[in-house]
C-alpha positions as CSV (number, residue, x, y, z in Angstrom):
1,M,57.4,-31.9,-20.2
2,T,53.9,-30.4,-20.1
3,H,53.5,-27.3,-22.1
4,P,52.5,-24.3,-19.8
5,I,49.6,-23.4,-22.0
6,S,48.2,-27.0,-21.9
7,W,48.6,-27.1,-18.2
8,I,46.8,-23.8,-17.7
9,R,43.9,-25.0,-19.9
10,R,43.5,-28.2,-17.9
11,Q,43.6,-26.2,-14.6
12,A,41.3,-23.5,-15.9
13,P,38.1,-24.7,-14.0
14,G,40.0,-24.8,-10.7
15,I,41.6,-21.4,-11.3
16,V,38.2,-19.8,-12.1
17,A,36.7,-21.4,-9.0
18,L,39.5,-20.2,-6.8
19,T,39.3,-16.7,-8.2
20,L,35.6,-16.6,-7.6
21,M,36.0,-17.8,-4.0
22,V,38.7,-15.2,-3.3
23,S,36.6,-12.4,-4.8
24,L,33.6,-13.5,-2.8
25,F,35.7,-13.6,0.4
26,Y,36.6,-10.0,-0.1
27,A,33.3,-8.8,-1.6
28,V,30.9,-10.4,0.9
29,K,30.9,-9.2,4.5
30,P,31.4,-12.1,7.0
31,A,28.1,-13.2,8.5
32,S,29.2,-12.5,12.1
33,Q,30.1,-8.9,11.2
34,A,26.7,-8.4,9.4
35,V,24.8,-9.7,12.4
36,A,26.8,-7.3,14.7
37,D,26.1,-4.4,12.4
38,D,22.4,-5.2,12.2
39,A,22.2,-5.5,16.0
40,E,23.7,-2.0,16.3
41,L,21.3,-0.6,13.7
42,A,18.3,-2.2,15.5
43,R,19.1,-0.1,18.6
44,D,17.6,2.9,16.9
45,F,14.1,1.3,16.9
46,T,11.7,0.0,19.6
47,F,8.2,-1.2,18.8
48,V,5.9,-2.4,21.6
49,P,3.0,-4.7,20.4
50,M,-0.4,-3.8,21.8
51,S,-3.8,-5.6,21.4
52,I,-6.5,-3.9,19.5
53,A,-10.1,-4.0,20.9
54,M,-12.6,-5.7,18.5
55,P,-16.4,-6.0,18.9
56,A,-17.7,-9.1,20.6
57,G,-20.6,-11.3,19.6
58,Y,-19.7,-12.1,16.1
59,R,-19.1,-15.7,14.9
60,Q,-15.5,-16.2,13.9
61,Q,-14.5,-18.1,10.8
62,T,-11.2,-19.5,9.4
63,V,-12.2,-19.7,5.8
64,R,-15.0,-18.1,3.7
65,K,-17.9,-19.7,2.0
66,V,-17.2,-19.6,-1.8
67,N,-18.7,-20.5,-5.1
68,K,-18.9,-24.3,-5.5
69,A,-16.6,-24.1,-8.5
70,Y,-14.0,-22.7,-6.1
71,K,-14.5,-25.1,-3.2
72,H,-11.3,-27.0,-3.8
73,I,-9.4,-23.7,-3.7
74,E,-11.3,-22.1,-0.9
75,G,-8.1,-21.2,0.9
76,W,-6.8,-19.3,-2.1
77,I,-10.0,-17.5,-2.6
78,S,-10.1,-16.6,1.1
79,S,-6.6,-15.2,1.1
80,V,-7.4,-11.4,1.2
81,G,-9.5,-9.0,3.2
82,A,-7.4,-8.1,6.3
83,G,-7.0,-4.4,6.0
84,V,-6.4,-1.4,8.2
85,A,-6.6,2.4,7.9
86,M,-5.2,4.8,10.5
87,N,-6.6,8.3,10.8
88,D,-8.3,11.0,12.9
89,I,-11.9,9.8,12.8
90,D,-13.2,11.2,16.1
91,A,-11.8,14.8,15.4
92,D,-9.6,14.9,18.5
93,G,-6.6,16.1,16.4
94,L,-4.7,12.8,16.4
95,P,-4.7,9.8,14.0
96,N,-5.5,7.5,16.8
97,D,-8.5,5.8,15.3
98,L,-8.5,2.6,13.2
99,C,-10.8,1.3,10.5
100,I,-10.2,-2.5,10.3
101,T,-11.6,-5.0,7.8
102,D,-11.3,-8.4,9.6
103,P,-12.0,-11.6,7.6
104,R,-12.5,-13.6,10.8
105,I,-15.9,-11.9,11.2
106,D,-16.2,-10.3,7.7
107,Q,-17.0,-6.9,9.1
108,A,-15.5,-3.4,8.8
109,V,-14.8,-2.2,12.4
110,V,-14.0,1.3,13.8
111,T,-11.9,1.0,17.0
112,P,-9.6,3.3,19.0
113,A,-5.8,2.7,18.7
114,P,-4.5,1.4,22.0
115,V,-2.3,4.4,22.7
116,P,-0.8,4.5,26.2
117,G,-2.3,7.4,28.2
118,R,-4.8,8.4,25.5
119,K,-6.4,11.7,26.5
120,S,-9.4,11.7,24.2
121,Q,-12.6,9.9,25.1
122,V,-12.2,6.2,24.3
123,Y,-15.3,4.7,22.6
124,Q,-16.3,1.1,22.2
125,P,-15.3,-0.7,18.9
126,F,-18.3,-0.9,16.5
127,V,-19.2,-2.3,13.1
128,L,-20.0,-0.2,10.0
129,D,-23.3,-1.7,8.9
130,P,-24.5,-0.7,5.4
131,A,-28.2,-0.9,6.5
132,P,-30.6,0.5,5.5
133,L,-28.9,0.1,2.1
134,P,-29.5,-3.3,0.5
135,K,-27.5,-6.2,1.8
136,N,-27.0,-9.9,1.0
137,E,-25.2,-12.9,2.4
138,I,-22.4,-13.1,-0.2
139,T,-20.6,-9.8,0.7
140,A,-17.3,-9.3,2.5
141,P,-15.6,-6.0,3.3
142,I,-12.0,-5.9,1.9
143,G,-10.7,-2.5,2.8
144,C,-11.4,1.0,4.2
145,V,-10.3,4.4,3.0
146,P,-10.7,7.5,5.1
147,G,-11.5,10.8,3.4
148,D,-13.8,13.8,3.5
149,F,-16.0,12.9,0.5
150,N,-18.6,15.6,0.9
151,E,-16.1,18.3,1.9
152,D,-17.8,19.2,5.2
153,G,-14.7,18.9,7.3
154,A,-15.5,15.6,9.0
155,T,-13.8,12.2,8.2
156,D,-15.9,9.8,6.2
157,L,-15.0,6.2,5.5
158,L,-15.2,4.5,2.1
159,V,-15.5,0.7,2.5
160,Y,-15.0,-1.6,-0.5
161,Y,-16.2,-5.2,-0.8
162,W,-16.3,-8.4,-2.6
163,G,-19.9,-9.0,-3.6
164,R,-21.2,-5.4,-4.0
165,T,-20.2,-1.9,-4.9
166,P,-18.5,0.4,-2.3
167,V,-20.3,2.3,0.4
168,I,-19.3,5.7,1.8
169,F,-20.1,5.9,5.5
170,Q,-20.7,9.7,5.8
171,A,-19.9,11.2,9.1
172,K,-22.7,13.1,10.9
173,K,-20.9,16.4,11.5
174,E,-23.5,17.4,14.1
175,A,-22.6,14.3,16.2
176,R,-18.9,15.4,16.1
177,A,-19.9,18.9,17.2
178,D,-21.6,17.4,20.3
179,K,-18.3,15.7,21.3
180,A,-20.3,12.4,21.6
181,P,-18.2,9.2,21.5
182,L,-18.0,7.6,18.1
183,G,-20.6,4.8,17.5
184,P,-22.6,3.2,14.8
185,D,-25.0,6.2,14.7
186,S,-22.1,8.5,13.9
187,F,-22.3,7.7,10.2
188,V,-24.9,7.5,7.4
189,P,-24.2,4.9,4.7
190,V,-24.4,6.2,1.1
191,E,-23.9,4.2,-2.1
192,L,-20.9,5.2,-4.2
193,V,-22.7,3.8,-7.3
194,P,-26.2,5.4,-7.3
195,G,-29.5,3.7,-8.3
196,I,-29.1,0.6,-6.2
197,G,-32.3,-0.1,-4.3
198,G,-34.4,-2.8,-2.7
199,A,-34.1,-4.7,0.5
200,V,-31.7,-7.3,-0.9
201,Y,-28.6,-6.2,-2.8
202,S,-29.0,-7.0,-6.5
203,G,-26.5,-4.6,-8.0
204,P,-23.1,-5.3,-9.7
205,L,-21.1,-8.0,-8.0
206,W,-17.8,-6.1,-7.8
207,N,-14.8,-7.8,-6.2
208,S,-12.6,-4.9,-5.1
209,D,-9.1,-5.2,-3.7
210,A,-7.7,-1.7,-3.9
211,A,-8.8,1.9,-3.7
212,T,-7.3,5.4,-3.5
213,V,-8.5,9.0,-3.3
214,A,-6.8,11.8,-5.3
215,D,-7.6,14.9,-7.4
216,F,-7.0,13.2,-10.7
217,D,-8.2,16.0,-13.0
218,G,-6.9,19.0,-11.1
219,D,-10.2,20.7,-10.4
220,G,-9.5,21.0,-6.7
221,H,-11.8,18.1,-5.5
222,Q,-11.0,14.6,-4.5
223,D,-11.9,11.8,-6.9
224,I,-11.9,8.0,-6.3
225,Y,-10.3,5.0,-7.9
226,I,-11.5,1.5,-7.2
227,G,-9.5,-1.5,-8.4
228,N,-11.3,-4.8,-8.8
229,Y,-9.7,-8.3,-8.8
230,F,-12.1,-10.9,-10.1
231,P,-14.5,-9.8,-12.8
232,D,-18.1,-9.1,-11.6
233,S,-19.2,-12.6,-10.5
234,P,-20.6,-14.5,-7.6
235,V,-17.3,-15.4,-6.0
236,L,-18.7,-15.8,-2.4
237,D,-22.0,-17.3,-3.3
238,D,-21.8,-20.9,-2.1
239,T,-25.3,-21.7,-3.5
240,V,-24.0,-21.3,-7.1
241,D,-21.8,-23.6,-9.1
242,G,-20.1,-21.6,-11.8
243,G,-20.3,-18.2,-13.4
244,V,-16.8,-17.5,-12.2
245,T,-13.3,-17.7,-13.6
246,M,-9.6,-17.5,-12.7
247,N,-6.9,-15.5,-14.4
248,D,-6.4,-16.3,-18.1
249,S,-2.6,-16.1,-17.7
250,L,0.0,-16.3,-14.9
251,S,2.0,-13.5,-16.5
252,H,-0.3,-11.2,-18.6
253,A,-3.8,-11.8,-17.4
254,Q,-6.4,-9.7,-19.2
255,N,-9.8,-11.0,-17.8
256,G,-9.9,-9.4,-14.3
257,G,-12.2,-6.8,-12.8
258,G,-10.1,-3.8,-13.8
259,G,-10.5,-0.3,-12.5
260,H,-13.4,2.2,-11.9
261,F,-12.9,6.0,-11.7
262,F,-15.3,8.3,-10.0
263,R,-15.2,12.1,-10.4
264,W,-16.4,14.4,-7.7
265,T,-19.3,16.7,-8.5
266,P,-21.5,18.9,-6.3
267,K,-24.3,16.3,-6.6
268,G,-22.1,13.3,-5.8
269,F,-19.6,11.1,-7.5
270,E,-20.0,10.2,-11.2
271,E,-18.3,7.2,-12.8
272,V,-16.0,8.1,-15.7
273,P,-15.8,5.2,-18.2
274,G,-12.9,4.3,-20.5
275,V,-10.1,5.9,-18.5
276,L,-7.5,3.1,-18.5
277,P,-5.5,2.4,-21.7
278,E,-6.4,-0.7,-23.6
279,G,-4.6,-3.7,-22.2
280,L,-4.8,-2.5,-18.6
281,S,-8.6,-2.1,-18.2
282,K,-9.1,-5.7,-17.2
283,G,-6.2,-6.3,-14.9
284,W,-6.3,-8.2,-11.6
285,T,-5.8,-5.3,-9.3
286,L,-4.2,-5.8,-5.9
287,A,-2.7,-2.4,-5.1
288,V,-2.6,1.2,-6.3
289,S,-0.7,4.4,-5.6
290,A,-1.6,7.9,-6.7
291,T,1.5,10.1,-6.4
292,D,2.5,13.3,-8.2
293,L,5.9,12.6,-9.6
294,D,6.6,15.5,-11.9
295,G,5.4,18.4,-9.7
296,D,2.3,19.5,-11.5
297,L,0.0,18.4,-8.6
298,K,-1.8,15.9,-10.8
299,P,-1.0,12.4,-9.5
300,E,0.5,9.7,-11.6
301,L,-1.1,6.3,-11.0
302,Y,0.8,3.0,-10.4
303,L,-1.4,-0.1,-10.8
304,A,-0.1,-3.3,-9.2
305,H,-1.8,-6.0,-11.0
306,D,-1.5,-9.7,-10.1
307,F,-0.4,-12.0,-12.9
308,G,1.5,-9.3,-14.8
309,T,0.4,-6.0,-16.6
310,S,1.4,-3.7,-13.7
311,A,1.9,-0.2,-15.0
312,L,2.8,3.4,-14.3
313,L,0.3,5.9,-15.9
314,Y,1.3,9.5,-16.6
315,N,-1.4,11.9,-15.7
316,K,-2.5,14.1,-18.7
317,S,-5.9,15.0,-17.2
318,R,-7.5,18.4,-17.2
319,P,-10.5,19.6,-15.2
320,G,-13.5,17.5,-16.0
321,K,-11.5,15.1,-18.2
322,F,-9.5,12.1,-17.0
323,E,-6.7,11.0,-19.2
324,F,-3.7,8.8,-18.5
325,A,-0.9,7.5,-20.7
326,E,1.1,4.4,-20.0
327,V,4.8,5.0,-19.7
328,K,7.5,2.3,-19.8
329,A,11.2,2.0,-19.0
330,A,13.6,2.1,-22.0
331,H,14.3,-1.4,-23.0
332,T,17.8,-2.7,-22.8
333,G,19.4,-6.0,-23.6
334,L,21.1,-6.1,-20.1
335,T,17.9,-6.0,-18.0
336,P,15.3,-8.8,-17.9
337,K,12.1,-7.5,-19.3
338,S,10.1,-8.3,-16.2
339,K,12.4,-6.0,-14.2
340,E,11.6,-3.1,-16.4
341,M,8.8,-0.8,-15.3
342,G,5.8,-1.3,-17.4
343,R,6.8,-4.8,-18.7
344,S,6.7,-6.9,-15.6
345,S,5.1,-10.4,-15.8
346,F,5.4,-10.7,-12.0
347,K,2.6,-10.8,-9.3
348,G,2.3,-7.2,-8.4
349,M,1.0,-7.2,-4.8
350,G,1.8,-3.8,-3.2
351,V,3.3,-0.4,-4.0
352,D,4.5,2.8,-2.3
353,F,6.5,5.8,-3.4
354,A,9.3,7.4,-1.4
355,D,12.7,8.9,-2.0
356,L,14.9,5.9,-1.3
357,D,18.2,7.3,-2.5
358,G,18.0,10.9,-1.1
359,D,18.1,12.7,-4.4
360,G,14.9,14.6,-4.0
361,L,12.9,12.5,-6.4
362,Y,10.3,9.8,-5.8
363,D,11.3,6.1,-6.2
364,A,9.0,3.1,-5.9
365,F,9.0,-0.1,-3.9
366,V,6.8,-2.8,-5.4
367,S,6.0,-6.2,-3.7
368,N,6.0,-9.4,-5.7
369,I,6.2,-13.1,-4.8
370,T,9.8,-13.9,-3.8
371,T,10.0,-17.3,-2.1
372,S,13.0,-19.5,-2.5
373,F,12.1,-23.1,-3.5
374,G,8.6,-21.7,-4.1
375,I,8.1,-19.0,-6.7
376,Q,11.2,-16.8,-6.9
377,E,10.4,-13.5,-8.6
378,S,11.8,-10.3,-7.2
379,N,10.5,-7.2,-5.4
380,F,11.2,-4.0,-7.2
381,A,13.1,-1.0,-5.9
382,F,12.5,1.3,-8.9
383,I,15.1,4.1,-8.5
384,N,14.3,7.3,-10.4
385,S,17.2,8.1,-12.8
386,A,16.0,11.5,-14.0
387,R,18.3,14.5,-13.4
388,D,15.6,16.6,-11.8
389,Q,11.9,17.1,-11.8
390,A,11.9,19.0,-15.1
391,D,13.8,16.1,-16.8
392,L,11.4,13.7,-15.3
393,K,8.4,15.6,-16.7
394,T,9.9,15.6,-20.2
395,R,10.7,11.9,-20.2
396,L,7.3,10.9,-18.8
397,G,5.6,13.1,-21.4
398,S,7.5,11.3,-24.1
399,G,6.3,7.9,-22.8
400,E,9.5,6.9,-20.9
401,A,9.5,5.8,-17.3
402,P,13.1,6.7,-16.1
403,F,13.2,4.1,-13.3
404,T,15.7,1.3,-12.9
405,D,15.2,-1.7,-10.5
406,R,18.0,-1.7,-7.9
407,S,16.4,-4.2,-5.6
408,A,19.2,-6.7,-5.6
409,P,22.1,-4.4,-4.7
410,L,19.9,-2.7,-2.1
411,N,19.2,-6.2,-0.6
412,L,15.4,-5.6,-1.1
413,A,14.8,-8.2,-3.9
414,W,13.8,-11.2,-1.9
415,S,11.6,-11.2,1.2
416,G,8.6,-13.6,0.8
417,W,5.1,-13.6,-0.6
418,G,4.9,-9.8,-0.5
419,W,1.8,-7.8,0.0
420,D,1.3,-4.2,1.3
421,V,4.3,-1.9,1.7
422,K,4.7,1.3,3.6
423,T,7.7,3.6,3.8
424,G,8.4,6.0,6.7
425,D,11.1,7.5,8.8
426,F,10.6,5.6,12.1
427,D,13.7,6.9,13.9
428,N,13.6,10.5,12.7
429,D,17.1,10.4,11.1
430,G,16.0,11.7,7.7
431,T,16.1,8.3,6.0
432,Q,13.2,6.2,4.9
433,E,12.6,2.7,6.3
434,I,10.4,0.2,4.5
435,T,7.8,-2.1,6.0
436,Q,6.4,-5.0,4.0
437,A,3.7,-7.5,4.7
438,T,4.4,-11.1,3.6
439,G,2.9,-14.6,3.8
440,F,-0.1,-16.3,2.2
441,L,-1.9,-19.2,3.9
442,K,-1.0,-20.8,7.2
443,G,-1.7,-24.5,7.7
444,K,-0.1,-27.9,8.0
445,R,-0.1,-29.3,4.5
446,N,2.6,-27.9,2.2
447,R,1.1,-27.0,-1.2
448,W,4.2,-25.5,-2.8
449,P,4.8,-28.5,-5.1
450,Q,1.3,-28.3,-6.6
451,L,1.6,-24.5,-7.0
452,Q,4.9,-24.9,-8.7
453,E,3.3,-27.3,-11.1
454,L,0.5,-24.8,-11.8
455,A,3.1,-22.1,-12.5
456,T,4.3,-24.2,-15.5
457,A,0.8,-24.9,-16.8
458,N,-0.5,-23.7,-20.1
459,D,-2.4,-20.4,-20.0
460,E,-5.4,-22.1,-21.7
461,L,-5.9,-24.1,-18.6
462,V,-5.4,-21.8,-15.7
463,K,-8.5,-19.7,-16.2
464,H,-10.6,-22.7,-15.4
465,P,-11.0,-23.2,-11.6
466,Y,-11.2,-27.0,-12.2
467,F,-7.6,-27.3,-13.2
468,W,-6.2,-25.5,-10.1
469,P,-4.6,-27.7,-7.5
470,N,-6.3,-28.0,-4.1
471,V,-5.7,-25.1,-1.7
472,E,-8.1,-25.7,1.1
473,E,-8.5,-24.9,4.8
474,G,-5.5,-26.4,6.6
475,D,-3.1,-26.1,3.6
476,D,0.0,-24.0,3.8
477,L,1.7,-21.7,1.4
478,A,4.3,-19.3,2.9
479,G,2.4,-19.6,6.2
480,D,5.5,-19.0,8.4
481,Q,6.5,-15.7,6.7
482,F,6.4,-12.5,8.7
483,L,6.4,-8.7,8.6
484,R,9.6,-7.2,7.2
485,F,11.3,-4.1,8.4
486,F,14.1,-2.8,6.2
487,A,16.4,-0.1,7.5
488,K,19.3,1.4,5.5
489,N,22.7,0.2,6.8
490,K,26.1,1.9,6.7
491,D,26.9,0.1,3.4
492,G,24.0,1.9,1.7
493,A,21.9,-1.2,1.3
494,Y,19.0,-2.4,3.5
495,S,19.0,-4.8,6.4
496,N,15.9,-6.7,7.5
497,L,15.6,-6.0,11.3
498,S,12.2,-7.8,11.9
499,K,13.5,-10.5,14.2
500,Q,15.7,-8.1,16.2
501,L,12.7,-5.8,16.7
502,G,10.2,-8.5,17.7
503,L,8.3,-8.1,14.5
504,G,9.1,-11.5,13.1
505,V,5.9,-13.2,14.1
506,P,5.3,-16.2,11.7
507,V,1.7,-15.2,10.7
508,P,0.7,-14.0,7.2
509,T,0.2,-10.2,7.1
510,R,-1.7,-8.1,4.6
511,G,-2.2,-4.4,5.3
512,I,0.1,-1.8,7.0
513,A,-1.0,1.6,8.3
514,T,1.3,4.3,9.7
515,G,0.8,7.5,11.6
516,D,1.7,9.3,14.8
517,A,-1.2,8.1,17.0
518,D,0.0,9.8,20.2
519,G,1.5,13.0,18.7
520,D,5.0,12.3,20.1
521,G,6.7,12.7,16.7
522,R,7.4,9.0,16.2
523,L,5.5,7.0,13.5
524,D,3.5,4.1,14.9
525,L,2.6,1.0,12.9
526,V,-0.6,-1.1,12.6
527,V,-0.6,-4.4,10.9
528,A,-3.6,-6.4,9.6
529,R,-3.0,-10.1,9.7
530,Q,-4.9,-12.7,7.5
531,W,-6.9,-15.0,9.8
532,D,-5.4,-13.6,12.9
533,A,-5.8,-10.6,15.2
534,P,-4.5,-7.2,14.0
535,V,-1.7,-5.6,16.1
536,F,-0.7,-2.1,17.0
537,Y,3.0,-1.5,17.3
538,C,3.6,1.6,19.4
539,N,6.9,3.3,18.4
540,M,8.9,3.9,21.6
541,S,12.3,4.3,19.9
542,G,14.8,6.3,21.9
543,S,16.1,8.2,18.9
544,E,17.1,11.7,19.6
545,G,16.1,12.8,16.1
546,A,13.9,15.9,15.7
547,F,10.9,15.9,13.5
548,L,8.5,18.1,11.6
549,G,4.9,17.2,11.3
550,L,2.3,18.9,9.0
551,R,-1.4,18.7,9.2
552,L,-2.6,20.3,5.9
553,T,-6.3,21.1,5.5
554,D,-8.5,23.3,3.4
555,E,-10.6,26.1,4.8
556,N,-13.3,23.6,6.0
557,G,-10.8,21.5,7.9
558,S,-10.7,18.7,5.3
559,P,-7.3,17.0,4.7
560,L,-6.0,18.4,1.4
561,I,-5.0,15.1,-0.2
562,G,-2.3,15.6,-2.8
563,A,-0.8,18.6,-1.1
564,Q,3.0,18.4,-1.1
565,A,5.8,19.6,1.1
566,T,9.6,19.5,0.9
567,A,11.9,20.3,3.8
568,R,15.6,20.6,4.3
569,G,16.8,17.5,6.1
570,P,20.1,16.2,7.6
571,G,23.1,17.2,5.5
572,G,21.0,19.7,3.5
573,K,19.2,17.0,1.5
574,T,15.7,17.6,0.4
575,L,13.0,15.6,2.1
576,L,9.7,14.8,0.2
577,G,6.3,14.5,1.7
578,R,2.7,14.3,0.5
579,V,-0.8,14.0,1.9
580,D,-1.5,10.4,0.8
581,G,-5.0,9.3,-0.2
582,G,-4.5,5.6,0.1
583,S,-1.4,4.1,-1.4
584,G,-0.8,0.4,-1.2
585,H,-2.8,-2.9,-0.9
586,S,-5.1,-2.9,2.1
587,G,-3.3,-0.5,4.5
588,K,-3.8,3.2,4.5
589,R,-1.5,5.7,6.2
590,S,-2.8,8.7,8.1
591,H,-3.2,12.1,6.3
592,E,-0.3,13.9,8.0
593,I,3.1,14.6,6.5
594,H,6.0,13.5,8.7
595,F,9.7,14.4,8.3
596,G,12.6,13.1,10.4
597,L,15.1,15.9,10.9
598,G,18.0,14.3,12.7
599,S,19.9,16.7,14.8
600,A,18.1,19.9,13.5
601,A,17.4,22.4,16.2
602,G,16.3,25.7,14.6
603,P,13.7,26.7,12.0
604,V,13.5,24.5,8.9
605,P,12.9,25.8,5.4
606,V,9.7,24.2,4.0
607,H,8.2,24.6,0.5
608,L,4.5,23.9,0.2
609,S,2.5,23.3,-3.0
610,W,-1.2,22.5,-3.3
611,R,-4.4,23.1,-5.4
612,D,-7.0,25.1,-3.7
613,R,-10.7,24.2,-4.1
614,T,-10.9,26.1,-7.4
615,G,-8.1,24.0,-8.8
616,Q,-5.6,26.8,-8.8
617,V,-2.0,25.8,-8.0
618,R,-0.6,27.6,-4.9
619,T,2.9,27.6,-3.5
620,Q,4.5,29.1,-0.4
621,D,7.8,29.0,1.4
622,L,7.9,28.9,5.2
623,Q,10.3,28.6,8.1
624,L,8.9,26.2,10.6
625,T,10.3,25.0,14.0
626,P,10.5,21.3,14.6
627,G,7.3,19.8,16.0
628,W,3.7,19.5,14.8
629,H,2.1,22.3,12.8
630,S,-1.5,22.6,11.6
631,L,-1.8,24.7,8.4
632,Q,-4.9,25.8,6.6
633,L,-4.3,26.0,2.8
634,G,-6.5,28.3,0.8
635,A,-5.1,31.2,-1.3
636,E,-2.2,31.1,1.2
637,A,-1.0,28.9,4.1
638,K,-2.1,30.0,7.5
639,E,-1.1,28.3,10.7
640,K,-4.0,27.4,13.0
């Protein structure tokens, strides 16, 4: 007779397997039910794609000319540059203007959003030409950041490039006063970095991939951060062979272009050296977000660095002095190091801050490369674990970043080769949705096996372009991936509704911009696609949710970047909003604050906080009815 214990031991593997199967049966929702639930959730959203007018007469390309040392990886080198910003550029009171960087023509373009029934005068799309500033043939625009850089009340445009330093296209305020249609003569190009002269550009060969605008030192004026990818080098000069490099590591690269800070002064912007802590100053920057997390109206800075070294920097600046301290999550033996904030070795590609769990504190969503059978890292949904803002301030000040990655249980961990990310309440129910650009290079020859081989290579080799596998025009890496649209489902996790909403077009995407282009209270969406036409998604959702929109400006009419608002949302929860100066990779949301209020009908309690132009902190409590409000913020808030 077999002893019962012996029998149990022999049958243990089967018992464990059966137990696991039973537990999964009860723990995992049947696929048919999940599909039905997602279909129901998708009914709250409707996006209608619309074509964006672009200027004619420019030769179109499908790959860039590159340094001869990069020729066999020209597809890789040509993988960025599609960007879009959404804002009110023509001063008609609506963010219905777009600034698009299009790699197909390597130009920065201003064009009207294709809003149905647009009432303001529609102008012809035009190119932002740096002339008469010096130019060369090895320059490509990579992104555009709207802002009022000379504080005259008109929207200027900061364009950053590969192959030169950034240019501020300063609006001619008198042209706006004449109500003339926007055109090339509406702006005057001004160098961000002074002292560059001559007919042909011969200044520093910056290769910039990220930029944001914020009052870093709390003096009441907007400063600028520029994040570079490659170090200064002739990346796009096809007459040169060499003088370039690749990352010196796939997980902790320290030989990139790093970051440049510029402080506003009455005479123009001055570069501030030595701001970033050692170990971060030479990262390969792909995205950035400047967001005040602890309520002191000095923004913290999240740097999304490719090949590791992404970091959250706590702002310790004071007027005239920039100072940041790196903060990291407390290390535990239960969490992989790369999923702890400040220790990631992943490929940081995009970032945005929003309150994802409804506790009144900012969380962060970070894009990485997450492709099954390719490179499987993880996106991050860093959830803020502080008790309140005071606790957060104490912990940040002590060097701790109290954030825990919850991407897996929230169903946000895996999406594709991630890029830009933007959060927003697209159905006005008081809950944030998440949009994410994905995909890399579309072609016919699968290059994943070669890239996987590179991923296991010795770090001593990867910095040399020669040892990189071919990634040329016609090759494919994640080319069929598409825009993601995550909405919170009734289980408290997120569902990707892209295909149900018609957003699942298999074309690599890069930059995402959001804003209410037609003023109807519903956030619209603009997507820049790499080597394909950008697209405007008009939000025509039938949601009955109310909204509150805030246009916050200073006394000159300039958007007061960094101003914050909280409002009481559905169920009494606190909604967070800020005037954002350019979070993300290559997409920039408009400067308005938008809250979804659900079924709210009466006045809504709103708390405003801002720094006036002297740097003094101001706060005010208001009761505002749902709808759009324009408020002038000086010593106090006044509705215009």
